[in-house]
Structure formats: C-alpha cells, structure tokens
C-alpha positions as CSV (number, residue, x, y, z in Angstrom):
1,M,-67.9,73.5,88.6
2,A,-70.4,70.9,87.9
3,D,-69.6,67.5,89.3
4,Y,-70.2,65.2,86.3
5,D,-68.8,62.0,87.9
6,K,-71.4,62.3,90.7
7,Y,-74.1,63.1,88.1
8,L,-73.3,60.1,86.2
9,N,-72.8,57.9,89.1
10,N,-76.5,58.6,90.1
11,P,-78.5,55.7,88.3
12,K,-81.6,57.3,88.3
13,F,-83.0,60.8,87.8
14,E,-86.5,62.4,87.4
15,D,-87.2,65.2,85.1
16,S,-90.4,67.0,86.2
17,G,-90.8,68.4,82.7
18,S,-92.4,71.6,84.0
19,S,-92.7,73.5,87.3
20,S,-95.5,72.6,89.5
21,T,-98.6,74.9,88.9
22,G,-100.3,73.9,92.3
23,N,-102.6,71.5,90.7
24,T,-101.4,68.0,91.6
25,E,-103.8,66.3,89.1
26,N,-101.8,67.8,86.3
27,K,-98.6,66.1,87.1
28,E,-97.3,63.4,85.1
29,S,-95.0,60.6,86.2
30,K,-91.8,60.4,84.1
31,P,-90.0,56.9,83.5
32,T,-86.7,56.2,85.2
33,V,-83.7,56.6,82.8
34,T,-80.3,54.9,83.3
35,I,-77.5,57.0,82.0
36,E,-74.2,55.3,82.8
37,P,-74.7,52.1,80.7
38,L,-75.5,54.2,77.6
39,N,-72.3,56.3,78.1
40,N,-70.1,53.4,78.6
41,G,-71.3,51.7,75.5
42,M,-71.0,55.0,73.4
43,K,-67.3,55.3,74.9
44,A,-66.4,51.7,73.8
45,L,-68.1,52.2,70.5
46,G,-66.0,55.3,69.9
47,A,-62.8,53.7,71.0
48,M,-63.5,50.5,68.7
49,A,-64.3,52.8,65.9
50,G,-61.2,55.0,66.3
51,I,-58.8,52.1,66.3
52,P,-59.1,51.1,62.6
53,I,-59.5,54.6,61.6
54,G,-56.2,55.4,63.3
55,Y,-54.5,52.5,61.6
56,A,-55.7,53.4,58.2
57,A,-54.6,56.8,58.7
58,S,-51.1,55.9,59.8
59,R,-51.0,53.6,56.9
60,Y,-52.7,55.1,54.0
61,G,-52.6,58.8,55.2
62,A,-50.9,61.5,53.2
63,K,-47.1,61.4,53.5
64,P,-44.6,64.1,52.9
65,A,-42.2,63.9,50.0
66,T,-39.5,62.8,52.1
67,L,-41.3,59.6,52.8
68,A,-41.7,58.8,49.1
69,P,-40.3,55.5,48.0
70,K,-37.7,57.0,45.6
71,Y,-36.6,59.5,48.3
72,L,-36.3,56.7,51.0
73,E,-34.3,54.6,48.6
74,A,-32.0,57.6,47.9
75,L,-31.8,58.3,51.6
76,T,-31.0,54.8,52.4
77,N,-28.2,54.6,49.5
78,L,-26.7,57.9,51.2
79,E,-26.7,56.2,54.7
80,N,-25.0,53.2,53.3
81,Q,-22.5,54.9,51.4
82,Q,-21.9,57.2,54.5
83,T,-21.3,54.1,56.7
84,K,-18.8,52.6,54.1
85,L,-16.8,55.8,54.2
86,D,-16.7,55.9,57.9
87,A,-15.5,52.4,58.1
88,L,-12.7,52.9,55.4
89,R,-11.7,56.3,57.1
90,E,-11.3,54.3,60.4
91,V,-9.1,51.7,58.7
92,E,-7.0,54.5,57.2
93,D,-6.7,56.1,60.7
94,N,-5.8,52.7,62.1
95,I,-3.0,52.1,59.6
96,R,-1.7,55.8,60.4
97,G,-2.0,55.1,64.0
98,S,-0.2,51.9,63.9
99,H,2.7,53.3,61.9
100,S,2.9,56.3,64.3
101,S,3.0,53.9,67.2
102,M,5.8,52.1,65.7
103,V,7.9,55.1,65.1
104,S,7.3,56.3,68.7
105,G,8.4,53.0,69.8
106,V,11.7,53.2,67.8
107,R,12.2,56.7,68.8
108,S,11.7,55.8,72.6
109,A,14.2,52.9,72.1
110,H,16.8,55.2,70.2
111,Q,16.7,58.0,72.8
112,P,18.4,56.1,75.8
113,H,21.3,55.3,73.3
114,V,21.6,59.3,72.7
115,D,21.5,60.0,76.1
116,Y,24.1,57.4,77.0
117,L,26.3,58.9,74.2
118,N,25.9,62.5,75.5
119,H,27.1,61.0,79.0
120,L,30.1,59.5,77.4
121,E,30.8,62.6,75.7
122,E,30.9,64.6,78.9
123,M,32.9,61.9,80.5
124,V,35.5,62.0,77.8
125,K,35.7,65.7,77.9
126,D,36.2,65.6,81.7
127,L,38.9,63.0,81.5
128,H,40.6,64.8,78.6
129,A,40.8,67.9,80.7
130,Q,42.4,65.9,83.6
131,A,44.7,64.2,81.2
132,K,45.8,67.4,79.8
133,A,46.5,69.0,83.1
134,A,48.4,66.1,84.3
135,N,50.5,65.9,81.1
136,A,49.2,62.3,80.6
137,L,47.5,62.7,77.1
138,P,47.8,59.7,74.9
139,P,50.2,60.2,71.8
140,N,47.5,59.6,69.3
141,M,44.9,62.1,70.9
142,A,46.6,65.2,69.5
143,G,44.8,66.5,66.4
144,D,42.7,63.4,66.1
145,K,39.5,63.7,64.1
146,W,37.4,62.5,67.1
147,N,38.7,65.2,69.2
148,S,37.4,68.0,66.7
149,A,34.1,66.0,66.6
150,I,33.5,66.4,70.3
151,G,35.0,69.9,70.5
152,L,38.2,69.1,72.0
153,E,41.1,71.2,71.2
154,S,44.1,69.6,69.4
155,S,47.4,69.1,71.2
156,P,50.5,71.0,70.3
157,G,52.3,69.5,67.4
158,A,49.4,68.7,65.2
159,D,47.9,71.8,63.4
160,T,46.0,69.9,60.9
161,V,43.9,66.6,60.7
162,S,46.3,65.3,57.8
163,E,49.4,66.2,60.0
164,A,47.7,64.3,63.0
165,A,47.2,61.2,60.7
166,R,50.7,61.3,59.8
167,N,51.9,61.4,63.2
168,D,49.7,58.3,64.0
169,Q,51.3,56.3,61.2
170,L,54.7,57.4,62.4
171,N,53.8,56.4,66.1
172,K,52.7,53.1,64.9
173,K,56.0,52.4,63.0
174,I,58.1,53.4,66.0
175,Q,56.1,51.3,68.6
176,A,56.4,48.3,66.0
177,G,60.1,48.8,65.5
178,T,59.8,48.9,61.8
179,G,60.1,52.6,61.0
180,T,63.0,53.5,58.7
181,G,64.1,56.6,57.3
182,E,61.9,59.7,58.6
183,A,60.2,57.5,61.1
184,N,63.2,56.8,63.1
185,K,64.0,60.4,63.3
186,F,61.0,61.1,65.6
187,G,59.8,60.2,69.0
188,V,56.9,61.0,71.3
189,S,57.3,63.7,73.9
190,R,55.3,63.8,77.3
191,G,52.7,66.0,75.5
192,G,52.1,63.6,72.6
193,V,54.0,65.6,70.3
194,Y,56.1,64.0,67.6
195,A,59.6,65.4,67.9
196,P,63.1,64.6,66.6
197,H,64.8,62.2,69.1
198,S,67.4,64.7,70.1
199,A,64.5,66.9,71.5
200,L,62.8,64.1,73.4
201,E,63.0,63.7,77.2
202,P,62.5,60.4,79.0
203,V,58.8,59.7,79.3
204,V,58.0,58.2,82.6
205,L,54.4,58.3,83.8
206,T,53.4,58.2,87.2
207,P,50.7,55.7,88.4
208,E,48.2,58.6,88.6
209,Q,49.0,59.8,85.0
210,K,48.9,56.3,83.7
211,A,45.3,55.7,85.5
212,I,44.1,59.1,83.9
213,R,45.4,58.1,80.6
214,D,43.8,54.8,80.7
215,A,40.5,56.0,81.8
216,L,40.5,58.4,79.0
217,I,41.5,55.7,76.4
218,N,38.7,53.5,77.7
219,A,36.2,56.3,77.6
220,R,37.0,57.1,74.1
221,E,36.6,53.5,72.9
222,Q,33.2,53.4,74.6
223,Y,32.2,56.6,73.0
224,D,33.3,55.4,69.4
225,I,31.2,52.2,70.1
226,Q,28.2,54.1,71.2
227,A,28.5,56.8,68.5
228,R,28.2,53.9,65.9
229,Q,25.2,52.4,67.5
230,V,23.5,55.8,67.7
231,A,24.2,56.4,64.1
232,A,22.7,53.2,63.1
233,S,19.7,53.6,65.3
234,Q,19.2,57.2,63.8
235,A,19.4,55.9,60.3
236,N,16.9,53.1,61.2
237,L,14.7,55.8,62.8
238,N,14.9,58.2,59.7
239,K,14.1,55.4,57.3
240,L,11.0,54.3,59.4
241,E,9.8,58.0,59.6
242,Q,10.2,58.3,55.9
243,R,8.5,55.2,54.9
244,T,5.0,54.9,53.7
245,P,3.0,52.9,56.0
246,I,2.2,49.4,54.8
247,G,-1.3,49.3,53.2
248,L,-2.0,53.1,53.3
249,P,-2.0,53.8,49.5
250,K,-4.5,51.2,49.0
251,A,-6.7,52.3,51.9
252,M,-6.5,56.1,50.7
253,D,-7.7,54.8,47.2
254,R,-10.7,53.1,48.7
255,T,-11.2,56.0,50.9
256,A,-11.2,58.4,48.0
257,D,-13.6,56.0,46.0
258,A,-16.0,55.9,48.8
259,L,-16.0,59.5,49.3
260,S,-16.8,59.9,45.5
261,N,-19.8,57.5,45.9
262,R,-21.1,59.2,48.9
263,T,-20.9,62.6,47.1
264,I,-22.9,61.1,44.2
265,A,-25.4,59.8,46.5
266,E,-25.7,63.0,48.4
267,R,-26.3,64.7,45.1
268,A,-29.0,62.3,44.0
269,L,-31.0,62.8,47.3
270,E,-30.7,66.6,47.0
271,K,-32.3,66.5,43.6
272,L,-35.4,64.6,45.3
273,K,-35.8,67.1,48.1
274,P,-39.1,68.9,47.8
275,V,-39.4,72.7,47.2
276,P,-40.7,74.3,50.5
277,G,-44.2,75.4,50.2
278,M,-45.6,78.8,51.1
279,L,-46.6,77.4,54.8
280,E,-43.2,76.0,55.3
281,R,-41.5,79.1,54.1
282,G,-43.7,81.1,56.3
283,I,-42.9,78.9,59.4
284,S,-39.3,79.2,58.5
285,S,-39.3,82.9,58.4
286,I,-40.3,82.9,62.2
287,P,-37.3,82.9,64.6
288,G,-36.9,79.1,65.6
289,G,-39.5,78.0,63.0
290,E,-37.2,76.4,60.8
291,T,-35.5,74.4,63.5
292,A,-38.9,73.4,64.9
293,M,-39.8,72.1,61.5
294,K,-36.7,70.2,60.9
295,Y,-37.2,68.4,64.3
296,A,-40.8,67.8,63.6
297,G,-39.7,66.4,60.3
298,D,-37.1,64.2,61.7
299,V,-39.4,62.8,64.4
300,N,-42.2,62.2,61.8
301,N,-39.9,60.3,59.4
302,F,-38.6,58.1,62.3
303,I,-41.9,57.2,63.4
304,A,-43.3,56.6,59.7
305,R,-40.2,54.5,58.9
306,N,-40.8,52.1,61.7
307,P,-44.2,50.5,60.9
308,A,-44.7,49.0,64.4
309,I,-44.3,52.3,66.0
310,S,-46.3,54.2,63.5
311,H,-49.2,51.8,63.4
312,T,-49.3,51.2,67.1
313,L,-49.5,55.0,67.7
314,G,-51.8,55.5,65.0
315,M,-54.3,52.9,66.7
316,M,-53.7,54.4,70.0
317,G,-54.4,57.9,68.9
318,G,-57.4,56.8,66.9
319,G,-58.8,54.8,69.8
320,L,-58.4,57.6,72.3
321,G,-59.7,60.1,69.7
322,G,-62.9,58.1,69.3
323,L,-63.2,57.9,73.1
324,Q,-62.8,61.5,73.5
325,A,-65.3,62.3,70.7
326,M,-68.0,60.2,72.5
327,R,-67.2,61.9,75.8
328,G,-67.6,65.2,74.3
329,Y,-70.8,64.3,72.7
330,N,-72.2,63.2,76.1
331,E,-71.1,66.6,77.6
332,I,-72.9,68.3,74.7
333,N,-76.0,66.4,75.7
334,K,-75.8,67.3,79.4
335,G,-75.6,70.7,78.6
336,D,-71.9,71.7,78.8
337,T,-71.4,72.6,75.0
338,T,-68.0,74.3,75.7
339,K,-66.4,71.2,77.4
340,G,-68.1,68.8,74.9
341,V,-66.9,70.7,71.8
342,L,-63.3,71.0,73.0
343,E,-63.3,67.3,73.9
344,M,-64.6,66.3,70.6
345,L,-61.9,68.7,69.0
346,S,-59.2,66.9,71.0
347,G,-60.4,63.6,69.9
348,A,-60.2,64.6,66.4
349,G,-56.8,65.8,66.9
350,G,-55.6,62.3,68.0
351,V,-57.1,60.9,64.8
352,I,-55.6,63.6,62.6
353,G,-52.2,63.1,64.4
354,A,-52.1,59.4,63.2
355,V,-51.6,60.6,59.6
356,P,-47.8,60.4,58.8
357,H,-47.4,63.9,57.8
358,P,-45.5,66.5,60.0
359,Y,-48.2,69.2,59.4
360,A,-50.8,66.6,60.4
361,R,-49.0,65.6,63.7
362,I,-48.6,69.3,64.6
363,G,-52.2,70.0,63.8
364,G,-53.5,67.2,65.9
365,A,-51.1,68.1,68.8
366,L,-52.5,71.7,68.6
367,A,-56.1,70.6,68.5
368,Q,-55.7,68.9,71.8
369,V,-54.1,72.1,73.6
370,P,-57.6,73.8,74.0
371,Y,-59.2,71.0,75.8
372,L,-56.1,70.6,78.1
373,G,-56.4,74.2,78.9
374,Y,-60.0,74.1,79.7
375,E,-59.4,71.0,82.0
376,A,-56.5,72.9,83.8
377,Y,-58.8,76.0,84.2
378,D,-61.7,74.0,85.5
379,A,-59.5,72.3,88.0
380,F,-58.1,75.6,89.1
381,R,-61.7,77.1,89.5
382,D,-62.8,74.1,91.5
383,K,-59.9,74.2,93.8
384,V,-60.7,78.1,94.4
385,R,-64.4,77.2,94.9
386,K,-63.6,74.6,97.5
387,L,-61.1,76.9,99.3
388,H,-63.7,79.8,99.4
389,E,-66.4,77.1,100.8
390,S,-63.9,76.1,103.4
391,R,-63.1,79.6,104.6
392,Q,-66.9,80.4,104.7
393,K,-67.5,77.4,107.0
394,S,-64.7,78.5,109.2
395,K,-66.3,81.7,109.9
C-alpha cells in the first residue's frame, strides 16, 4: 500500500519530467513544489463549504409525507388524546383499586369474627355432649331453635320447635311461681323434659353437673352474641361489595369520551398516511424489509422533529462530506483514482444523509460503505505486507 502520509509529509519533491538520456546538458531544473499547505487549505475549504450545504439540506431538503405539517399536527393530536386517555384510565384503575382495598380490609376484619364464631360453635357442641352425657342439660336446651341451627339434636320431650317454645314459656311461669292451670301441672325432669308433677323426680345436680351446665349456658350466650356480630359484619361486607365505588361512574364516562376522541384522532391520522410507492412496496416484500423501513422512518422522524439534532447532524454530515470530497480529489490527483473516487462518494453520502428523508439517509449511509470496505481491505493488505517483510528479514 502506498504510504500517503509519508508522501504528504515530504515538503519537497522533484519531478525529473523524463528519464535521463545520458546528455546532462538537456536536463532542466524543475521548481520545488510544496504540497501539504495546499492540501490542508483544500480540506478546510471543503469542510467550510459542506457545513452550510448540510444545514440547508437538513432544513430545506425533501421530507416524507409523514413530516408534512398536517400530518405532524394530526400525529400530535393523536399523541395528546392518547395521553389523556391513559391518564383517565389510570384514575379509573385507582378508584377500582381503592375500593378493592377497602373491601379487602373489611373482609380481613370480618374473618377473625367468623373464626371465633366457629370456635365457639365447636366449644358449645363439645359442652353440649358433655352435659348430655352427665344428664345436666339446661331445661331450655331441648328443641331450641339455636340447637338445630348449629346441628345439635333436640332433647326428648320436644319434637318440634313450637313445642319447645311452649315448654320454655311453661318453664318461665313455673320458675316465677305465677303458673296457673296447665302450667302448674308440669315440672322439669333431670333431662330437661316438661312432664306432669306426678312423674317428676327430685332434681339434685352435683357440683360437676352444675359446672358443666353453667359452662354450656355461658358458651351459648357468647355464641349468640358473636353470631349477631358476625351477621352484622357480613351484612356490611355484602353491602360494600355490591356498592359502586364513589366517583367510578363519572370516571368511566370521561374515559369513554377520551376513547372516542382518541379513535377520531386515529382515523384522521390514518387518512393522511401516504400510499406506499413502488420502491417501498419492493423493500417491504423482502423478509425484514418492512421492519427495517419502519425503523428507518421512526429514526428519521425523531431526528427531523428535533431541529437541534437535525441541523447539528446536517452540518456535521455536510462538513465531513466536504472534507472527504477534497481528500478524494487529492487522492485522484496523486494517482490513486479508486481510493479518491470512493472517498468522494463517501463525502457525497454524508451530504445526502443530511436530507430529512429516510431514503436519503439510507442512501447516504450506503454510499459510505464502499470507502469503508476499501479502507478495511487496504489496512489488511498493509498488515499482510508487513508480516511478509518481517518473515523475509528473519530468514
């Protein structure tokens, strides 16, 4: 590979013009020419000329239909409508979430009451079985509605609830001493059965029987109280679960309106979308081509919609493009036409890439590929040459 840097760093060179013919008197002295300052000036001139060209290309260059003012206005409107819709949906979700958290809190507070009620029920069943085995059931436990409610069997003497209620009334009259007529004919046996006085035996409870009976009565009272609390708590929970969260209907209406506006904005933007051209259809038919075009379009739109980025990149592309064009021109003058042409093509690609159109940006990038490939190949060839020379010296 020709060492161009060494060549340019040599401040002077002499061109003999023609080969020596042996007549020294025919030789003409050639003037010394300084190369490097001229090259630097041309490079600076190319860069300075490329900067305004790149700026003009980025600002006034051809734009795709997706960057037309009407399309951008419709796109901005759609983005705003989507933002409003997302915000309203978030409000709606927060209302639902707050209500759900409230229900969960009430349910969590309700559950311990249910658990305690179940505990009392098991306790009452156990004490009832003990009292029944010890013949110490209270008089009013036979046939009581509460017994059937928790699955306890009725005691003898009360086949129906109405009969048990009648027996309870008789028991109250007997205990109060006010019973007359039918009430005075009955008393209470050890089993809690109302029977004629003639069939009664003296009821004498042992301390153990009395303790079991009192424990059963106390447990039943606790169960009744807890059952009322659980019923009230369950009613509140059911009411809360069925209640519409506060503010939800209004939030849903606002969300529906926002969704409608978003749909209208989306349809308006759809009408402004350009019809794909032949080139775009051809690229889209290639596997992965449609995705690549979409990505290129999105990147181009992002750059074009940010003037600071677009103009900066345009001036940089133009400046570097001008610089490469001048360097390529110098390479051609030095005889390396291939490198010079490819470098000028790469410089032109930098300027073309400043145009805010996806095709222009893609074309500009592709125009720089050959020069990059040439440079990579040149570097590889130079490395191989040096390796070969080092091996030759070592022999």
